[in-house]
Structures are given as structure tokens and as C-alpha cells.
C-alpha positions as CSV (number, residue, x, y, z in Angstrom):
1,M,0.0,0.0,0.0
2,N,1.3,3.4,-0.9
3,Q,1.2,6.0,1.9
4,M,0.1,9.5,0.9
5,T,2.4,12.2,2.0
6,T,0.7,15.1,3.6
7,L,2.1,18.4,2.5
8,P,2.8,21.0,5.1
9,R,0.1,23.7,5.4
10,L,1.4,27.1,4.3
11,E,0.2,29.9,6.6
12,I,0.1,33.3,4.8
13,I,-2.7,34.9,6.9
14,P,-1.4,35.3,10.5
15,D,-3.5,34.0,13.4
16,N,-4.1,37.6,14.7
17,A,-5.6,38.7,11.4
18,P,-9.3,40.0,11.8
19,F,-10.8,36.8,10.3
20,S,-12.6,33.8,11.6
21,E,-10.9,30.4,11.4
22,G,-12.9,29.4,8.4
23,Q,-12.2,32.7,6.6
24,R,-8.5,32.4,7.4
25,L,-8.2,28.9,6.0
26,W,-10.0,29.9,2.8
27,L,-7.8,32.9,2.3
28,N,-4.7,30.8,2.9
29,G,-5.7,28.2,0.3
30,F,-6.8,30.9,-2.2
31,L,-3.5,32.8,-2.0
32,V,-1.3,29.7,-2.0
33,G,-3.0,28.5,-5.2
34,M,-3.1,31.9,-6.8
35,L,0.6,32.6,-6.1
36,G,1.7,29.0,-6.8
37,L,3.4,28.6,-3.5
38,D,2.4,24.9,-3.3
39,G,4.4,24.0,-6.4
40,T,1.5,24.4,-8.9
41,T,1.5,26.9,-11.8
42,P,0.4,30.3,-10.6
43,L,-2.5,32.1,-12.3
44,S,-1.8,34.5,-15.0
45,P,-2.8,38.2,-14.6
46,E,-5.8,37.6,-16.9
47,Q,-6.9,34.6,-14.8
48,N,-6.5,36.7,-11.6
49,S,-8.6,39.4,-13.1
50,S,-11.4,37.0,-14.0
51,V,-11.3,35.5,-10.4
52,L,-11.1,38.8,-8.5
53,G,-13.1,41.0,-10.9
54,P,-16.7,41.9,-10.3
55,S,-19.3,39.2,-10.8
56,G,-22.5,39.3,-12.9
57,D,-22.7,42.1,-15.4
58,G,-19.8,44.0,-13.9
59,D,-21.9,46.8,-12.4
60,D,-20.5,48.4,-9.2
61,G,-24.0,48.9,-7.7
62,E,-23.6,52.7,-7.3
63,A,-26.4,54.9,-8.4
64,P,-25.2,58.5,-8.9
65,W,-28.4,59.4,-10.7
66,H,-30.6,58.6,-7.6
67,D,-31.6,62.2,-7.2
68,Q,-35.2,63.2,-7.7
69,T,-34.2,66.8,-8.5
70,M,-32.0,65.8,-11.4
71,P,-33.5,65.9,-14.9
72,I,-33.9,62.7,-16.8
73,T,-31.4,63.7,-19.4
74,E,-28.7,64.1,-16.8
75,R,-29.6,60.9,-15.1
76,M,-29.4,58.9,-18.3
77,K,-26.1,60.5,-19.1
78,L,-24.7,59.3,-15.8
79,A,-26.0,55.8,-16.6
80,E,-24.3,55.6,-19.9
81,G,-22.3,52.4,-20.3
82,R,-24.1,50.7,-17.4
83,P,-26.1,47.5,-17.8
84,L,-29.6,47.8,-19.2
85,R,-31.3,47.2,-15.8
86,R,-29.3,50.1,-14.3
87,R,-30.2,52.5,-17.1
88,M,-33.8,51.5,-16.5
89,M,-33.5,52.6,-12.9
90,A,-32.0,55.9,-14.0
91,A,-35.1,56.5,-16.1
92,M,-37.3,56.3,-13.0
93,A,-38.3,59.5,-11.1
94,Q,-36.0,58.5,-8.2
95,Q,-38.6,59.2,-5.5
96,D,-39.0,55.6,-4.2
97,C,-42.6,56.6,-3.7
98,G,-44.0,53.1,-4.0
99,Q,-46.9,54.1,-6.3
100,C,-45.7,51.5,-8.8
101,G,-45.7,48.8,-6.1
102,Y,-41.9,48.8,-5.9
103,N,-39.0,51.2,-5.2
104,C,-37.1,52.5,-8.2
105,H,-34.4,49.9,-8.0
106,D,-36.8,46.9,-7.7
107,Y,-39.1,48.2,-10.4
108,S,-36.2,48.4,-12.9
109,E,-35.0,44.9,-11.8
110,A,-38.5,43.5,-12.3
111,I,-38.7,44.9,-15.8
112,A,-35.2,43.8,-16.8
113,G,-35.9,40.3,-15.3
114,K,-39.2,40.2,-17.3
115,A,-41.2,39.8,-14.1
116,E,-43.0,43.1,-14.8
117,A,-44.4,43.9,-18.2
118,R,-46.0,47.3,-17.4
119,L,-43.8,50.2,-18.3
120,N,-46.1,53.1,-17.2
121,L,-46.3,52.5,-13.4
122,C,-43.9,55.4,-12.5
123,V,-46.5,58.1,-11.7
124,P,-44.0,60.9,-10.8
125,G,-41.9,60.2,-13.9
126,G,-44.9,60.5,-16.2
127,K,-44.7,60.3,-19.9
128,E,-40.9,60.9,-20.2
129,T,-40.1,58.0,-17.9
130,A,-42.6,55.8,-19.8
131,R,-41.1,56.8,-23.2
132,M,-37.6,56.1,-22.0
133,L,-38.5,52.7,-20.5
134,K,-40.2,51.8,-23.8
135,A,-37.0,52.6,-25.7
136,L,-34.9,50.6,-23.2
137,H,-37.4,47.7,-23.3
138,E,-36.9,47.5,-27.0
139,E,-33.2,46.8,-26.3
140,L,-34.3,44.1,-23.8
141,E,-36.4,42.4,-26.4
142,K,-33.4,42.3,-28.8
143,A,-31.2,40.8,-26.2
144,P,-30.5,37.0,-26.0
145,A,-33.4,35.0,-24.5
146,S,-31.4,34.0,-21.4
147,S,-29.0,36.2,-19.6
148,P,-27.4,35.2,-16.3
149,S,-27.0,38.8,-15.2
150,L,-30.8,39.1,-15.0
151,A,-31.3,36.2,-12.7
152,P,-31.0,38.2,-9.5
153,A,-34.0,40.3,-10.7
154,V,-36.3,37.4,-10.1
155,A,-35.1,37.0,-6.5
156,A,-35.3,40.7,-5.9
157,T,-39.0,40.8,-6.9
158,A,-40.0,37.6,-5.1
159,A,-41.1,39.5,-2.1
160,A,-43.5,41.6,-4.2
161,G,-45.7,38.5,-4.6
162,E,-46.2,38.2,-0.8
163,P,-49.5,39.4,0.6
164,G,-49.4,43.2,1.2
165,R,-46.1,43.7,-0.7
166,S,-47.5,44.6,-4.1
167,R,-50.4,46.6,-5.5
168,D,-51.5,43.4,-7.2
169,N,-51.7,41.5,-4.0
170,P,-53.2,43.9,-1.4
171,I,-54.4,43.0,2.1
172,A,-57.0,44.5,4.4
173,A,-55.9,46.9,7.1
174,T,-58.1,48.7,9.7
175,F,-58.2,52.5,9.7
176,V,-57.8,53.7,13.3
177,S,-57.5,57.5,13.4
178,R,-56.1,60.6,11.8
179,R,-55.0,64.0,13.0
180,L,-54.1,67.2,11.3
181,L,-50.4,68.2,11.6
182,N,-50.7,71.7,10.3
183,K,-51.4,74.7,12.5
184,A,-54.4,77.0,12.0
185,G,-54.0,79.3,9.0
186,S,-51.6,77.0,7.2
187,E,-52.1,76.7,3.4
188,K,-51.0,73.0,3.6
189,E,-53.1,70.1,4.8
190,T,-50.9,67.2,6.1
191,W,-52.5,64.4,8.1
192,H,-51.0,61.8,10.3
193,I,-53.0,58.6,9.7
194,D,-52.9,55.4,11.9
195,F,-53.7,51.9,10.6
196,D,-53.8,48.7,12.5
197,L,-51.5,46.2,10.8
198,S,-51.6,43.5,13.5
199,A,-54.3,41.4,11.9
200,P,-52.6,41.1,8.4
201,G,-49.2,40.8,10.0
202,L,-47.6,43.4,7.8
203,D,-44.6,45.3,9.1
204,Y,-43.9,49.0,8.5
205,V,-40.8,50.9,9.3
206,V,-39.8,54.5,8.7
207,G,-39.0,55.1,5.0
208,D,-41.4,52.4,3.7
209,S,-44.1,53.3,1.1
210,F,-47.7,52.5,2.0
211,G,-50.3,52.4,-0.8
212,I,-54.0,52.7,0.1
213,F,-56.9,51.3,-1.9
214,A,-59.9,52.7,-0.2
215,R,-63.2,50.8,-0.4
216,N,-66.6,51.8,0.7
217,E,-69.2,49.4,2.4
218,A,-71.1,48.0,-0.6
219,G,-74.4,47.7,1.4
220,L,-74.2,51.3,2.6
221,V,-73.6,52.5,-0.9
222,D,-76.6,50.6,-2.2
223,Q,-78.8,52.1,0.4
224,I,-77.6,55.6,-0.5
225,I,-78.3,55.0,-4.2
226,A,-81.7,53.7,-3.3
227,M,-82.5,56.8,-1.2
228,L,-81.4,59.0,-4.0
229,G,-83.6,57.1,-6.4
230,A,-80.7,56.7,-8.8
231,S,-79.6,53.7,-10.9
232,H,-76.4,51.9,-10.1
233,L,-75.4,52.4,-13.7
234,T,-76.0,56.1,-13.7
235,V,-73.0,58.3,-14.5
236,H,-72.7,61.0,-11.8
237,R,-71.0,64.4,-12.2
238,I,-69.1,65.7,-9.2
239,P,-67.8,69.3,-9.0
240,C,-64.0,69.6,-8.7
241,L,-63.4,70.6,-5.1
242,N,-60.1,72.3,-5.9
243,C,-61.8,74.6,-8.4
244,S,-63.3,76.8,-5.7
245,R,-59.9,78.2,-4.7
246,S,-59.3,81.7,-6.0
247,S,-56.0,81.2,-7.7
248,Q,-54.8,81.2,-11.3
249,A,-53.9,77.6,-11.1
250,A,-57.4,76.7,-10.0
251,R,-59.0,78.7,-12.7
252,S,-56.8,77.0,-15.3
253,A,-57.7,73.6,-13.8
254,R,-61.4,74.5,-14.0
255,K,-61.1,75.2,-17.7
256,R,-59.2,72.0,-18.4
257,A,-61.3,69.6,-16.2
258,P,-64.3,71.3,-14.5
259,W,-66.0,68.0,-13.7
260,R,-65.1,64.6,-12.6
261,K,-67.0,61.5,-13.6
262,A,-67.7,58.4,-11.5
263,R,-69.5,55.3,-12.6
264,I,-70.9,53.0,-9.9
265,P,-71.2,49.4,-11.2
266,M,-73.2,46.9,-9.2
267,G,-71.3,44.3,-7.2
268,T,-68.0,46.1,-7.2
269,P,-66.2,48.4,-4.6
270,R,-67.5,51.9,-4.9
271,R,-64.7,54.5,-5.4
272,W,-64.9,58.1,-6.6
273,T,-62.2,59.0,-9.1
């Protein structure tokens, strides 16, 4: 029987280095192999670069365009040369408002990962964001069918499918109270609103976005319609409440859209628009 000779272990990383035992063993083995200290052929500079270089699509993860005051033209200029998914993020309004059901980063990752097909969800970005996303999406359609760099996008949007984490999968929460934060005489109207999230088990921390889909009690709405003697299919015209303000902006708004229309179909949540 041949007896295998155990090679002495080379210690490059000292014991007092700020690493755990497992990390120190891994680094020792990696450096010994890379430098060829165990008698093997050391890696070439090109091989070292491929091992030590950035993974995925080579993006550094920085987002210098993440500034809501920056025009979209400047944001897209800062994103030049970046992967498609990062340029899609630069096209967003950078407010992380949550109206699309994501933050700006996750929305772009969802589109690039083909987990989200809607390109017009960025409300603050408006038409210019939608047009830019459409142009970038055309590049995505021309790309190869499978791309490893887009795989993390699916994992990044997995949480969006959980109850309460997406506009497409809402949960019911109980309205508790509200209080006005502005002092008397203020032109602004800002409310502090409390919701009870204990029943649905949804967590909320400072900085999170919270979308609300208000719903009226169907039975109560039917009673009101019956008292008014109206049909549930009648189109009602409601005056624009903001048009009563004596300002040039309000007068212009009155000329553009003096009325708002609302249709109340039977058997569906009632909501004024």
C-alpha cells in the first residue's frame, strides 16, 4: 500500500488577522493557489482578473443618478455604459414613492428580469419615464433569450408577490384615526394617519411606502343609491373641489377639467375617481 504524503500547510494569513478560522483557512488556500506557493502553476494576470473581478454584469452597484431633482437627461447621461437594468433605474423618477408597487431599484430589476411587463407605473416620472422605459425595453427584447445577469432580478422581486407587498396582492388593514399636523392658518393640509396592521401581520418601518386602496361598504352605498332614487349604472357628475380656490392655477384647472365623472357598477367596490 502506498502511503500518501501530507504536504505542510502554508500559513500566509497570520493568526491575529481579523478573520474567523474558516475565513483564514479559505484565504490561505486561495492565496497559496493563486501565487503557486504549493508548487502548482500560478494564475496569469488575466486569470487573476477573472477571479477577482466583479461578478454578474460588472456593475458596481452605485447609483449617482438617484436624485429626484436631477432631470432625466442628466440621469441617463450618468447611466451611460451601465447594464440595461441600471439604465432603466436611471429612467425612474428616483422618488421611491411606492406608487408602482416597488421602489425605483426593484421596479427596474423587475422589468429587466421580465417579471413586470407594465412600463407606465412610475407616476412621478410621467410620460418621459414611460417613453424612456419603452425605448430601453426594445433593447431588452433584442437581447438573448437567457441572460445570467438578469437572474437576481427574479429573486429581488420575489417579495413583491407576498400578501401586502404589491399593488397586485393587497391585504385588508383597519383605519384607526387621523390628526391634522398643520397649525391653524396654514395653506397646507398634512394628516397623520394610523392603521392597525396587527391582523394582516404586515410590518412597516420609517421610510417604507404604503399604498392605500380605499373601499366603501357595498351595502351602505346601495342604500344611499336607493335613497337618491338613482340607478347603479348612472354616471354622476361631481364638481371639482379644488376649483373653488381663488388662484390662477385653480382657474386653469377648471377650464381643463371642470367636472369629474364616476360610474358605480353593481357588485364592485365603490370608489370616486
